[in-house]
C-alpha positions, 0 to 999 in steps of 0.5 A: 500500500505504501506506493499507492497514490492518494486516489488509489489508496482511497479507492482501495479503502472503498473496495475493502470496505465493500468486501467487509460489508459483503462478507458480513452479509454472507456471515449472517446466514453462514455464521460457522463458515470458517472460510468466510470468517477468515476472509472477513478478518483478512479484509478487515485487517487490510482496510484498517491498515489502509485507513491508518496509512491514509489518515497519517498521510492525508488526514482522517476520512471520517470523524472516528479517525480524528486526532483528538489533540487537533480535532477540528484541524481535519475540517480545514482540508478539502473534502472528497467531493471538493477534490480532496482525494485527487 
């Protein structure tokens, strides 16, 4: 992930978020499927790492990733719909 551009990293976060959500839906009806559980944990871990990398490099994506010491600084950066992910 270290060599991804800002946009590529943001896209990767969206893709892994989709995978985590999709696998979670599968696990709702197949709660004992070890392959599903393993896949869920794998994509959840990848997503967490990507969000940490993105937050360190470009600032938080959501309010849960805000540094409490500089809480309101995150609103000073461009929002994704303002071209902040380009």
